[in-house]
C-alpha positions in Angstrom: 0.0 0.0 0.0 2.7 2.5 0.9 4.3 2.4 -2.5 1.2 3.9 -4.1 0.8 6.8 -1.7 1.7 10.4 -2.8 3.9 12.5 -0.6 0.8 14.3 0.9 -0.9 10.9 1.6 2.2 9.7 3.3 2.3 12.8 5.5 -1.4 12.4 6.4 -1.1 8.8 7.3 2.0 9.4 9.4 0.0 11.9 11.5 -3.2 9.9 11.6 -1.5 6.7 12.8 -0.5 8.6 15.9 -4.2 9.2 16.6 -6.3 12.2 16.0 -5.1 15.3 17.9 -7.4 16.1 20.9 -9.2 19.4 20.4 -11.9 21.1 18.6 -10.3 21.2 15.1 -8.7 17.8 14.6 -8.5 17.9 10.8 -6.9 21.4 10.9 -4.5 20.1 13.5 -3.7 17.0 11.3 -3.0 19.4 8.4 -0.7 21.6 10.5 1.2 18.6 11.8 1.5 17.3 8.2 2.5 20.6 6.8 -0.3 20.8 4.3 -3.6 22.5 3.8 -6.8 21.3 5.7 -8.6 21.1 2.3 -6.0 18.6 1.1 -6.5 16.4 4.2 -10.2 16.4 3.9 -10.0 15.6 0.1 -7.6 12.7 0.7 -9.8 11.3 3.6 -12.9 11.6 1.5 -11.2 9.8 -1.4 -9.9 7.1 0.9 -13.4 6.6 2.3 -14.9 6.3 -1.1 -12.2 3.8 -2.2 -12.7 1.7 0.9 -9.1 2.4 2.2 -10.5 4.3 5.2 -13.4 2.6 6.9 -14.0 5.0 9.7 -12.3 7.5 12.0 -13.1 7.0 15.6 -12.0 7.7 19.1 -10.4 5.1 21.3 -11.2 5.8 25.0 -8.8 4.6 27.6 -11.3 2.7 29.7 -8.9 2.4 32.6 -8.9 6.2 32.9 -12.6 6.9 31.8 -14.5 4.2 33.7 -14.4 0.5 34.0 -11.2 -0.6 35.8 -11.6 -4.3 35.7 -11.0 -6.1 32.5 -10.8 -9.7 31.6 -10.5 -11.8 28.5 -13.1 -14.5 28.8 -12.5 -17.5 26.6 -15.4 -19.9 25.7 -15.4 -23.4 24.4 -18.2 -23.4 21.9 -19.4 -26.2 19.7 -18.6 -25.3 16.0 -22.2 -25.3 15.0 -23.1 -22.9 17.8 -20.3 -20.3 17.2 -22.4 -17.8 15.2 -25.3 -17.9 17.8 -23.1 -17.7 20.9 -20.8 -15.1 19.4 -23.7 -12.9 18.5 -25.3 -13.3 22.0 -22.1 -12.5 23.8 -21.3 -9.5 21.6 -24.6 -7.9 22.5 -23.5 -7.4 26.1 -22.6 -3.8 26.6 -19.6 -4.7 28.7 -18.0 -6.6 25.8 -15.7 -4.5 23.6 -14.3 -7.3 21.5 -15.6 -10.7 20.4 -13.5 -13.0 18.3 -13.5 -16.6 17.0 -10.2 -18.2 17.0 -8.8 -21.7 16.2 -8.4 -24.2 19.0 -5.2 -26.0 19.8 -4.8 -29.5 21.2 -4.1 -28.2 24.7 -6.4 -25.1 24.4 -10.0 -25.9 23.4 -11.4 -22.3 23.6 -12.6 -20.8 20.3 -14.6 -17.8 21.2 -12.9 -14.8 23.0 -14.6 -11.8 24.6 -13.0 -8.8 26.2 -15.2 -7.8 29.2 -14.9 -4.4 31.0 -16.5 -3.8 34.4 -16.3 -1.3 37.4 -15.5 -4.0 40.0 -14.4 -7.7 40.4 -17.9 -8.5 41.6 -19.6 -6.9 38.7 -17.2 -8.7 36.3 -18.1 -12.1 37.9 -21.8 -11.3 37.7 -21.5 -10.2 34.1 -19.6 -13.4 33.0 -22.3 -15.6 34.8 -25.0 -13.7 33.0 -23.2 -14.1 29.7 -22.9 -17.9 30.4 -26.6 -18.2 31.1 -27.6 -16.1 28.0 -25.5 -18.2 25.6 -25.8 -21.6 27.3 -22.0 -22.1 27.5 -20.6 -23.2 30.8 -17.1 -24.2 29.7 -15.1 -20.9 30.0 -12.1 -19.4 31.6 -11.8 -15.8 32.9 -8.3 -14.4 32.2 -8.2 -11.2 34.3 -6.0 -8.3 33.3 -3.2 -7.7 35.7 -1.7 -4.7 33.9 -1.5 -3.3 30.5 2.0 -3.7 29.0 1.4 -2.0 25.7 -1.4 -0.3 23.8 -0.6 1.6 20.7 -2.1 2.1 17.3 -0.6 0.2 14.4 2.2 1.8 12.4 1.7 1.7 8.6 4.6 3.9 7.6 7.6 5.5 9.1 8.7 9.0 8.1 
C-alpha cells in the first residue's frame, strides 16, 4: 500500500497513525502537523473513504482512565455449529468491547474470545455468569487483566 501513496498521503497517514489530535479542530491540526492545507487532508480522507481504504475514524477511549477498571479476556469453548449464535449473543453485552472466533489448539479448546470491562471484580463475575446463562455455554475461563503492557495504534509507515 505505501508504494502507491503520494507525498501528501504519506504525511497524512504518518500523522493519523498517531491518533487524531485532541481538540476542537482535529483535521486542521492534522493538516498543521503534516505541513499541508486542511482542504487537502479532507479531500484525501474523502477519497480514501470512497475507495474503501479508510473505513472510519473513531476515538479510542482509555477505559482504565474513563471508567471500567476491571477487564478480563473471557474464553469460551463453543461447539462449532453454535459459534455464530453464541458469538452474537455475547457481543450484544454492553460490557463486551471485542468478540472473536479463534482456532483451537490440542491443549487449548477455547474458540470464542470476549473482552469484558466492568467497574469491580464482583460486577465482572456477575456479568460473566449472565453471559454464560444467556448463551448456554458453561465451559469458559476468565483471564483477568493484571496490567497493560502495551497499547498503541498500528504503524503503517515511518517517516
